[in-house]
BAFI-3210 file (N, C-alpha, C; in Angstrom, 3 decimals, decimal comma, padded with zeros to 6 digits):
// residues 255
n [1|2|3|4|5|6|7|8|9|10|11|12|13|14|15|16|17|18|19|20|21|22|23|24|25|26|27|28|29|30|31|32|33|34|35|36|37|38|39|40|41|42|43|44|45|46|47|48|49|50|51|52|53|54|55|56|57|58|59|60|61|62|63|64|65|66|67|68|69|70|71|72|73|74|75|76|77|78|79|80|81|82|83|84|85|86|87|88|89|90|91|92|93|94|95|96|97|98|99|100|101|102|103|104|105|106|107|108|109|110|111|112|113|114|115|116|117|118|119|120|121|122|123|124|125|126|127|128|129|130|131|132|133|134|135|136|137|138|139|140|141|142|143|144|145|146|147|148|149|150|151|152|153|154|155|156|157|158|159|160|161|162|163|164|165|166|167|168|169|170|171|172|173|174|175|176|177|178|179|180|181|182|183|184|185|186|187|188|189|190|191|192|193|194|195|196|197|198|199|200|201|202|203|204|205|206|207|208|209|210|211|212|213|214|215|216|217|218|219|220|221|222|223|224|225|226|227|228|229|230|231|232|233|234|235|236|237|238|239|240|241|242|243|244|245|246|247|248|249|250|251|252|253|254|255]
n.u [000,860|000,729|001,973|000,297|-002,214|-002,666|-003,023|-005,374|-007,210|-007,386|-009,393|-010,532|-010,181|-008,058|-005,974|-004,017|-002,477|-001,521|000,064|002,094|003,226|004,214|006,130|007,895|008,753|010,048|012,202|013,500|014,387|016,143|018,053|019,552|020,722|024,069|025,164|027,186|026,597|024,278|021,147|019,822|017,792|019,200|020,506|020,470|022,948|024,551|025,108|027,485|029,402|028,044|028,047|030,744|031,116|029,596|031,236|033,467|032,313|031,061|033,040|034,489|032,711|031,666|030,281|030,554|033,344|033,742|032,523|033,791|036,521|038,696|038,436|039,077|039,112|038,043|036,708|034,683|033,304|032,392|030,718|028,770|027,634|026,530|024,799|023,438|022,763|020,835|018,479|018,184|017,605|015,043|011,516|010,339|012,122|013,820|016,873|018,738|021,170|023,850|025,610|028,765|028,778|030,734|032,426|030,853|031,023|029,820|029,095|027,636|024,765|021,389|018,733|015,315|012,741|009,615|006,111|004,385|001,959|002,226|003,655|006,524|008,414|006,983|005,435|005,630|006,881|006,446|005,910|005,733|004,100|006,093|008,430|007,953|008,054|010,720|011,900|011,180|012,599|014,807|017,076|020,526|022,925|025,423|028,793|031,474|034,935|036,835|035,086|033,563|031,245|029,391|029,513|028,458|025,865|024,902|025,096|023,019|020,934|020,761|020,050|017,484|016,010|013,605|011,584|010,753|009,448|007,052|007,006|005,472|005,674|003,795|002,410|004,078|007,062|010,613|013,895|016,868|019,640|022,124|024,737|027,794|030,605|033,817|035,501|033,718|032,119|030,403|029,234|026,579|025,313|024,107|021,877|020,615|019,949|018,210|016,222|015,257|014,066|012,194|010,557|009,537|008,041|006,144|004,825|003,581|001,975|002,311|002,191|004,301|007,836|010,487|013,761|017,050|019,588|022,917|025,403|026,788|024,989|022,617|022,024|021,589|019,272|017,407|017,360|016,101|013,472|012,857|011,880|012,939|012,260|013,015|015,717|018,406|020,399|023,444|025,165|027,994|030,252|031,423|033,104|035,019|034,180|033,478|030,987|029,061|029,125|027,606|024,979|022,187|020,002|016,533|014,522|011,721|009,769|006,876|004,681]
n.v [-001,194|002,127|005,448|007,522|006,226|005,469|007,962|008,691|007,179|008,401|010,393|013,654|015,754|014,870|014,870|016,922|016,786|014,167|014,306|015,958|014,249|012,251|013,703|014,269|011,670|010,979|012,807|012,030|009,485|010,172|011,561|010,038|009,532|009,132|006,200|006,547|008,716|010,447|012,077|014,052|015,684|018,605|019,680|022,289|022,079|021,366|023,631|025,122|023,589|023,519|026,227|026,536|024,946|026,502|028,824|027,768|026,742|028,947|030,717|031,456|032,878|035,788|037,956|037,319|037,411|040,134|041,303|040,121|039,704|040,994|040,245|038,460|034,916|033,557|035,650|036,089|033,678|033,839|036,024|035,002|033,039|034,630|036,431|035,250|032,547|032,571|033,236|031,015|029,133|029,598|028,728|028,249|027,239|024,466|022,856|020,846|018,394|016,958|014,132|012,458|009,058|007,305|008,870|010,688|013,339|016,587|017,444|018,899|021,083|022,275|024,638|025,033|027,267|027,162|027,702|030,126|029,318|026,714|024,227|023,208|022,181|021,085|020,469|023,068|025,073|027,821|030,377|033,265|036,509|038,337|036,986|036,823|039,530|040,002|038,319|039,609|041,905|043,707|045,171|046,126|044,106|044,574|044,948|042,632|043,138|044,736|044,283|045,006|047,304|047,876|045,396|043,700|044,677|043,903|041,158|040,583|041,612|039,808|037,471|038,116|038,588|037,543|038,743|041,081|040,179|038,942|036,900|035,201|034,788|033,690|031,679|030,297|028,440|028,860|028,581|028,569|028,835|026,689|024,687|023,159|021,462|022,271|020,040|018,055|018,577|018,402|015,898|015,531|016,263|018,699|018,576|016,343|017,297|019,307|017,774|016,547|018,720|019,486|017,213|017,417|019,829|019,102|017,025|018,298|020,089|022,766|025,294|026,727|027,228|029,267|030,502|031,911|032,002|031,619|032,058|029,691|027,778|027,955|026,349|023,821|024,317|024,944|022,484|021,013|021,715|024,381|027,682|030,665|033,734|036,350|038,773|039,827|042,489|043,574|045,340|045,212|045,652|048,074|047,758|046,156|043,570|040,665|040,599|038,462|037,893|039,823|039,153|037,679|035,079|034,820|032,250|029,991|027,242|025,754|023,608]
n.w [000,000|-000,995|-000,062|-000,980|-001,341|001,295|002,495|001,219|002,551|004,986|007,097|006,140|008,036|009,485|007,780|007,369|009,735|009,491|007,199|008,152|010,048|008,366|006,939|009,027|009,721|007,342|007,321|009,664|009,003|006,997|008,432|010,502|013,878|014,655|016,265|018,098|019,546|021,714|022,310|024,783|027,305|028,719|031,914|034,453|035,593|033,500|032,072|032,220|030,764|028,344|027,557|027,113|024,885|023,183|022,971|021,618|019,274|018,078|017,896|015,586|014,116|012,313|013,546|016,252|016,459|015,934|018,144|020,412|020,081|021,328|023,926|026,992|027,185|029,445|030,644|028,799|029,063|031,716|031,422|029,662|031,313|033,281|031,970|029,785|030,340|032,527|031,140|029,491|031,374|032,164|032,621|030,091|028,256|026,913|026,900|024,757|024,854|023,038|023,484|023,509|023,580|024,609|026,221|027,569|027,092|026,271|023,067|021,332|021,104|021,388|021,892|022,731|022,716|024,115|023,323|025,312|026,152|026,766|029,017|029,338|031,183|033,165|036,403|038,877|037,504|035,654|033,171|034,582|034,882|035,538|034,724|031,981|031,297|031,855|029,966|027,644|027,747|026,027|026,467|026,361|027,954|030,618|029,431|028,750|029,662|027,183|025,135|021,964|021,412|019,145|017,819|019,775|019,940|017,399|017,716|019,540|018,024|015,897|017,238|018,093|015,805|014,754|016,123|014,885|012,716|013,069|014,956|017,657|020,970|022,675|021,350|019,606|018,653|019,251|018,190|020,103|019,465|018,004|018,410|017,556|018,615|017,304|016,739|016,200|014,095|010,878|010,993|011,042|013,396|014,050|012,385|013,494|016,050|015,284|014,119|016,409|017,794|015,879|015,898|018,486|018,388|016,448|017,727|019,851|018,622|017,663|015,134|014,079|014,008|014,782|013,811|014,059|011,591|010,682|008,046|008,059|008,873|007,475|005,225|006,380|007,949|005,914|004,584|006,522|006,514|007,014|006,053|004,374|005,884|006,397|006,752|008,872|008,574|009,350|008,183|008,335|006,902|007,185|009,278|008,327|008,003|006,061|003,438|003,596|006,270|007,444|007,325|008,860|008,630|008,983|009,689|009,293|010,291|009,211|010,436]
ca.u [000,000|001,619|001,658|-000,846|-003,434|-002,870|-003,565|-006,739|-008,049|-007,430|-010,420|-010,009|-009,775|-006,806|-005,012|-002,884|-001,652|-000,876|001,130|003,195|003,875|004,974|007,316|008,813|009,334|010,964|013,414|014,181|015,073|017,240|019,015|019,679|021,798|025,163|025,039|028,233|026,111|022,896|020,566|018,964|017,599|020,261|020,102|021,180|024,335|025,278|025,220|028,878|030,006|027,328|028,534|032,100|030,911|029,139|032,392|034,299|031,577|030,698|034,206|034,966|031,655|032,093|029,702|031,207|034,693|033,663|032,152|034,561|037,901|039,668|038,077|039,668|038,207|037,329|035,782|033,518|032,553|031,696|029,655|027,705|026,983|025,794|023,810|022,647|022,270|019,576|017,336|018,052|017,102|013,651|010,637|009,850|013,190|014,497|018,126|019,044|022,607|024,289|026,774|029,509|028,401|031,901|033,066|029,875|031,322|028,837|029,765|026,738|023,534|020,448|017,712|014,019|011,787|008,262|005,070|004,053|000,717|002,582|004,419|007,400|009,182|006,012|005,501|005,219|007,675|005,666|006,320|004,904|004,096|007,404|009,400|007,691|008,589|012,175|012,256|010,930|013,486|015,900|018,135|021,865|023,502|026,790|029,729|032,753|036,058|037,383|034,013|033,284|029,802|028,592|029,431|027,535|024,515|024,511|024,936|021,663|019,985|020,552|019,322|016,085|015,492|012,234|010,619|010,267|008,863|005,779|007,100|004,606|006,123|002,669|001,843|005,017|008,367|011,782|015,185|017,754|021,023|022,514|026,196|028,511|032,036|034,558|036,059|032,651|031,276|030,286|028,788|025,122|024,784|023,172|020,635|019,967|019,342|017,069|015,167|014,679|013,163|011,063|009,669|008,871|007,032|005,075|004,082|002,780|000,952|002,487|002,271|005,460|009,076|011,378|015,177|018,051|020,590|024,063|025,756|027,292|023,917|021,386|021,744|021,020|017,898|016,582|017,200|015,264|012,088|012,669|011,796|013,431|011,221|013,621|017,132|018,935|021,617|024,176|026,028|029,252|031,371|032,081|034,098|035,913|033,614|033,006|029,561|028,213|029,095|026,639|023,612|021,587|018,752|015,464|013,799|010,569|009,202|005,440|004,372]
ca.v [000,000|003,275|006,569|008,265|005,498|005,555|009,284|008,712|006,531|009,211|011,433|014,955|016,590|014,361|014,799|017,824|016,223|012,952|014,721|016,447|013,076|011,589|014,530|014,066|010,341|011,014|013,514|011,226|008,409|010,774|012,148|009,216|009,913|008,174|005,529|006,986|009,893|010,411|013,386|014,047|017,014|019,080|020,254|023,526|021,724|021,195|024,881|025,540|022,886|023,935|027,544|026,379|024,488|027,686|029,665|027,113|026,575|030,239|031,576|031,946|033,652|037,170|038,844|036,976|037,960|041,588|041,694|039,566|039,366|041,558|039,830|037,253|033,769|033,289|036,761|035,819|032,572|034,366|036,893|034,129|032,403|035,630|037,214|034,453|031,303|032,721|033,172|029,623|028,329|029,927|027,562|028,039|026,753|023,196|022,691|019,459|018,178|015,773|013,619|011,308|007,975|006,694|009,755|011,534|014,733|017,316|017,840|019,788|021,358|023,269|024,980|025,310|028,031|026,679|028,729|030,394|028,612|025,361|024,124|022,094|021,620|020,479|020,928|024,428|026,032|028,454|031,732|034,260|037,833|038,933|036,312|037,235|040,884|039,878|037,712|040,586|043,055|043,572|046,131|045,551|043,853|045,073|044,317|042,170|044,015|044,564|044,045|046,061|047,443|047,659|043,958|043,115|045,074|043,041|039,809|040,481|041,858|038,584|036,509|038,517|039,057|037,087|039,604|042,100|039,516|038,315|035,834|035,365|033,839|033,055|030,544|029,713|027,996|029,607|027,952|029,482|028,457|025,314|024,757|021,889|021,591|022,183|018,711|017,091|019,091|017,623|014,537|015,512|016,455|019,826|018,074|015,446|018,145|019,981|016,772|016,355|019,832|019,376|016,163|017,938|020,797|018,383|016,217|019,162|020,730|024,160|025,392|027,476|027,301|030,282|030,351|032,697|031,119|032,270|031,473|028,333|026,829|028,180|025,191|022,769|024,668|024,784|021,049|020,453|022,157|025,793|028,595|032,013|034,728|037,672|038,853|040,921|042,933|044,457|046,242|045,192|045,957|049,286|047,335|045,229|042,207|040,261|040,832|037,358|037,919|040,824|038,654|036,595|034,676|034,447|031,170|029,475|025,964|025,646|022,161]
ca.w [000,000|-001,069|000,812|-001,516|-001,036|002,743|002,786|000,724|003,542|006,196|007,075|005,727|009,162|010,019|006,696|007,569|010,791|008,989|006,291|008,996|010,632|007,303|006,690|010,151|009,578|006,210|007,733|010,681|008,282|006,249|009,344|011,712|014,784|014,773|017,567|019,025|020,251|022,184|022,583|025,963|027,870|029,601|033,198|034,765|035,905|032,241|031,329|032,119|029,632|027,138|027,145|026,581|023,505|022,466|022,670|020,611|018,023|017,511|018,005|014,295|013,465|012,112|014,558|017,513|016,394|016,029|019,507|021,531|019,703|022,268|025,290|027,551|027,033|030,691|030,856|027,949|029,661|032,893|030,915|029,160|032,448|034,058|031,240|028,852|030,941|033,265|030,207|029,037|032,494|032,457|032,443|028,725|027,378|027,168|026,173|024,423|024,675|022,308|024,190|023,038|024,494|025,255|027,195|028,241|026,744|025,469|021,825|020,595|021,848|020,902|022,887|022,126|023,517|023,893|023,461|026,702|026,467|027,172|030,259|028,962|032,293|034,071|037,786|039,190|036,735|034,589|032,836|035,261|034,260|035,762|033,869|030,600|031,148|031,811|028,680|026,580|027,942|025,060|026,739|026,270|029,281|030,782|028,506|029,313|029,355|025,844|024,164|020,995|021,584|017,922|017,567|020,747|019,505|016,279|018,264|020,077|016,928|015,114|018,070|018,221|014,521|014,477|016,817|013,958|011,543|013,401|015,955|018,821|021,999|023,358|020,619|018,651|019,118|018,775|018,467|020,823|019,219|017,687|018,426|017,482|018,880|016,037|016,509|015,933|013,020|009,632|011,299|011,079|014,745|014,000|011,785|014,456|017,075|014,664|013,994|017,746|018,095|014,945|016,413|019,672|017,962|015,757|018,706|020,715|017,815|017,253|013,679|013,608|014,778|014,228|014,152|013,334|010,982|010,069|006,750|008,275|009,222|006,712|004,364|007,221|008,285|004,711|004,343|007,573|006,379|007,338|004,920|004,638|006,138|006,306|007,074|009,684|007,908|010,245|007,399|009,078|006,016|007,688|010,259|007,661|007,988|004,736|003,234|004,070|007,716|007,897|007,161|009,628|008,019|009,894|009,024|010,034|009,853|009,420|010,458]
c.u [000,891|001,105|000,425|-002,147|-003,736|-003,499|-005,018|-007,706|-008,218|-008,538|-009,798|-009,487|-008,472|-005,674|-003,786|-001,932|-000,881|000,253|002,334|003,966|004,734|006,233|008,355|009,508|010,356|012,277|014,201|014,961|016,291|018,346|019,144|020,853|022,814|025,095|026,150|027,775|024,678|022,446|019,595|018,776|018,748|019,666|020,848|022,649|025,187|025,650|026,652|029,543|029,349|027,820|029,969|032,047|030,462|030,320|033,249|033,605|031,333|031,899|034,715|033,906|032,041|031,544|030,341|032,615|034,685|033,404|033,207|036,036|038,922|039,409|038,852|038,648|037,395|036,359|034,513|032,659|031,755|030,519|028,473|026,919|026,112|024,631|022,988|022,012|020,989|018,346|017,101|017,458|015,666|012,736|010,212|010,897|013,698|015,740|018,376|020,548|022,847|025,602|027,447|029,295|029,602|032,477|032,079|030,057|030,190|029,547|028,910|025,495|022,636|019,461|016,440|013,158|010,385|007,274|004,697|002,714|000,978|003,412|005,420|008,141|008,299|006,152|005,025|005,947|006,847|006,232|005,338|004,942|005,466|008,470|009,197|008,252|010,104|012,636|012,107|011,783|014,720|016,997|019,490|022,432|024,873|027,762|030,950|033,879|036,631|036,349|033,838|031,771|028,995|028,466|028,466|026,090|024,036|024,328|023,508|020,605|019,715|019,796|017,827|015,432|014,057|011,188|010,002|009,545|007,608|005,826|006,274|005,011|004,988|002,255|002,839|006,344|009,473|013,042|016,124|019,207|021,182|024,024|026,803|030,002|032,812|035,116|035,007|031,697|031,336|029,952|027,269|024,520|023,818|021,836|019,879|019,288|018,116|015,909|014,475|013,688|011,974|010,051|008,864|007,756|005,858|004,197|003,127|001,874|001,116|002,686|003,559|006,631|010,008|012,818|016,004|019,112|021,700|024,438|026,232|026,195|022,673|021,036|021,086|019,563|016,973|016,335|016,255|013,864|011,811|012,695|012,313|012,259|011,773|015,091|017,374|020,289|022,318|025,046|027,403|030,472|032,136|033,125|035,071|035,433|033,169|031,484|028,696|028,108|028,123|025,227|023,304|020,225|017,741|014,571|012,665|010,113|007,727|005,046|003,097]
c.v [001,237|004,424|007,312|007,567|005,532|006,893|009,388|008,126|007,360|010,243|012,797|015,769|016,118|014,441|015,667|017,278|015,004|013,279|015,206|015,282|012,367|012,372|014,313|012,722|010,303|011,671|012,704|010,094|008,959|011,306|011,321|009,686|008,785|007,532|005,868|008,162|009,656|011,839|013,256|015,490|017,365|019,612|021,563|023,253|021,557|022,522|025,398|024,899|023,305|025,294|027,488|025,839|025,663|028,559|029,061|027,057|027,903|031,182|032,145|032,746|035,126|038,123|038,587|037,569|039,472|042,023|041,313|039,302|039,835|041,130|038,584|036,116|033,507|034,414|036,567|034,737|033,052|035,249|036,071|033,505|033,392|036,235|036,425|033,241|031,489|032,702|031,739|028,732|028,674|028,754|027,274|027,460|025,398|023,146|021,208|019,336|016,900|015,326|012,498|010,179|007,456|007,545|010,563|013,011|015,342|017,860|018,772|020,025|022,279|023,548|025,385|026,071|027,602|027,851|028,908|029,785|027,177|025,406|022,981|021,439|021,034|021,038|022,362|025,488|026,571|029,851|032,712|035,576|038,483|038,304|036,687|038,629|040,858|039,314|038,692|041,841|042,882|044,605|045,422|045,321|044,503|044,280|043,765|043,115|043,703|044,376|045,261|046,207|047,281|046,180|043,275|043,447|044,165|041,596|039,618|040,757|040,581|037,531|036,822|038,953|038,670|037,996|040,647|041,511|038,716|037,199|036,176|034,354|033,150|031,761|029,798|029,348|028,891|028,846|028,981|029,023|026,981|025,336|023,361|022,166|021,432|020,801|017,681|017,577|018,178|016,157|014,451|015,773|017,635|019,412|017,172|016,238|018,867|019,016|016,548|017,476|019,860|018,357|016,672|018,897|020,108|017,627|017,080|020,104|022,191|024,232|026,037|027,374|028,262|029,991|031,400|031,751|031,961|031,532|030,031|027,310|026,959|026,992|024,077|023,071|024,499|023,312|020,396|021,058|023,598|026,643|029,971|032,979|036,149|037,606|039,991|041,281|043,960|045,472|046,366|045,412|047,187|048,987|046,311|043,797|041,856|040,349|039,714|037,337|038,921|040,278|037,537|036,309|034,325|033,452|030,666|028,165|025,949|024,188|021,865]
c.w [000,000|-000,209|000,340|-001,178|000,456|003,108|002,323|001,747|004,807|006,088|006,830|006,905|009,788|008,998|006,945|008,621|010,291|008,031|007,075|009,599|009,591|006,954|007,770|010,048|008,458|006,599|008,750|010,037|007,558|007,142|010,629|012,560|014,856|016,164|018,553|019,883|020,729|022,471|023,742|026,424|028,807|030,899|033,408|035,062|034,654|031,587|031,238|030,903|028,319|026,641|026,634|025,154|022,636|022,052|021,565|019,256|017,311|017,413|016,703|013,539|013,418|013,169|015,920|017,557|016,571|017,468|020,542|021,247|020,730|023,714|025,712|027,513|028,298|031,038|030,021|028,581|030,877|032,474|030,393|030,312|033,223|033,293|030,211|029,509|031,756|032,360|029,744|030,135|032,882|032,083|031,000|027,791|027,856|026,289|025,972|024,185|023,883|022,936|023,425|024,042|025,269|026,373|028,040|027,931|025,930|024,235|020,975|021,442|021,032|022,022|022,156|023,121|023,136|023,957|024,930|027,112|026,902|028,457|030,104|030,122|033,392|035,495|037,939|038,379|035,564|034,332|033,474|034,486|034,378|034,874|032,402|030,341|031,058|030,468|027,528|026,709|027,056|025,267|026,764|027,674|029,404|029,916|029,232|028,894|027,973|024,759|023,249|020,902|020,289|017,550|018,505|020,396|018,378|016,720|018,782|019,002|016,144|015,923|018,117|016,938|014,221|015,102|015,889|012,751|011,879|014,421|017,197|019,896|022,743|022,679|019,730|019,312|018,573|019,166|019,074|020,690|018,905|017,515|018,426|017,685|017,563|015,722|016,105|014,841|011,800|009,898|011,417|012,438|014,804|013,413|012,746|015,571|016,527|014,484|015,331|018,066|017,135|015,443|017,610|019,295|017,280|016,748|019,538|019,938|017,499|015,754|013,195|014,585|014,063|014,622|013,415|012,789|010,359|008,781|006,889|008,537|008,349|005,819|005,167|007,557|007,085|004,419|005,344|007,595|006,732|006,075|005,327|004,791|006,000|006,665|008,062|009,066|008,790|009,535|008,054|008,194|006,505|008,744|009,652|007,630|006,568|004,640|003,819|005,591|008,290|007,981|008,148|009,008|009,113|009,163|009,915|009,422|010,210|009,319|009,674]
res [x|x|x|x|x|x|x|x|x|x|x|x|x|x|x|x|x|x|x|x|x|x|x|x|x|x|x|x|x|x|x|x|x|x|x|x|x|x|x|x|x|x|x|x|x|x|x|x|x|x|x|x|x|x|x|x|x|x|x|x|x|x|x|x|x|x|x|x|x|x|x|x|x|x|x|x|x|x|x|x|x|x|x|x|x|x|x|x|x|x|x|x|x|x|x|x|x|x|x|x|x|x|x|x|x|x|x|x|x|x|x|x|x|x|x|x|x|x|x|x|x|x|x|x|x|x|x|x|x|x|x|x|x|x|x|x|x|x|x|x|x|x|x|x|x|x|x|x|x|x|x|x|x|x|x|x|x|x|x|x|x|x|x|x|x|x|x|x|x|x|x|x|x|x|x|x|x|x|x|x|x|x|x|x|x|x|x|x|x|x|x|x|x|x|x|x|x|x|x|x|x|x|x|x|x|x|x|x|x|x|x|x|x|x|x|x|x|x|x|x|x|x|x|x|x|x|x|x|x|x|x|x|x|x|x|x|x|x|x|x|x|x|x|x|x|x|x|x|x|x|x|x|x|x|x]
***
C-alpha cells in the first residue's frame, strides 16, 4: 500500500496532521543519529560545559569575532553564564545536549523556547508575568572588558530578529542556538538536534518554529524544512567584515 493510497483513507480533518507526521518520519530516516552519540535534555548543571561548547563553536563567526575578539576567554565565559544562561534556564526553554556515548562529553547542543501557552518543564515552573517581562526586555547587558559594543549590539539583533517579523512567543516555538564543537562538526549532529526539536514541535501541535541562521547553518535549516522569512543585515562591512558575515537569516518551519 503506497503513501498516496494511505492518505486517501485518512479522514479529511486528520489529513494535515498525517502529512506532517509523514514529513517528520521522512526527515528522521534521512538524518539518523550516529550511535556513538545520544541526545537528551540538559540540566542547569550542564550549562557551564554547554557555554564552553558555544564559545568554541561560535568563536569563528564574524559577529562573535567583532564583539569579543579583544576579550579574555574566561571573561567571555563568565559573561555568558551571568547574562545568557539565566534566560536559558527559564521555564519556557528546554536545552538538548548531544553527548559522546563513550566519554559523556557534550559535543553539541540546541535549545528550544516553547510557546508560553505550554508548560514544557512540568511541575510548578511556569512563565509568570514577571518572567515574561524579563524575557521581553531587550536592553543591552553590561559588557565584558574589551568588548566592541557595535558587535555586541549586532549579536543580540541577530538573536532577536524574528521579533520584527511576526514571531509570537505566546503561541510559537523559537530555536535558541545550535552549536557543534569544532572537533565534531560535519557529522550531522546539527541536523539530528534539529530533527529532535522538529519532532517535539510536531508532537505538541504548534504550527510554527522560528530560528536565526548564520551562513554556516542556513543550508542545514533549509534542508530540515525551514523557509526564509527575512534577514537581519548588520552592514558590518564598515568594520571590515566580509559581506556574508553581515547577514543573519530568519527562518521558520510551518508544520
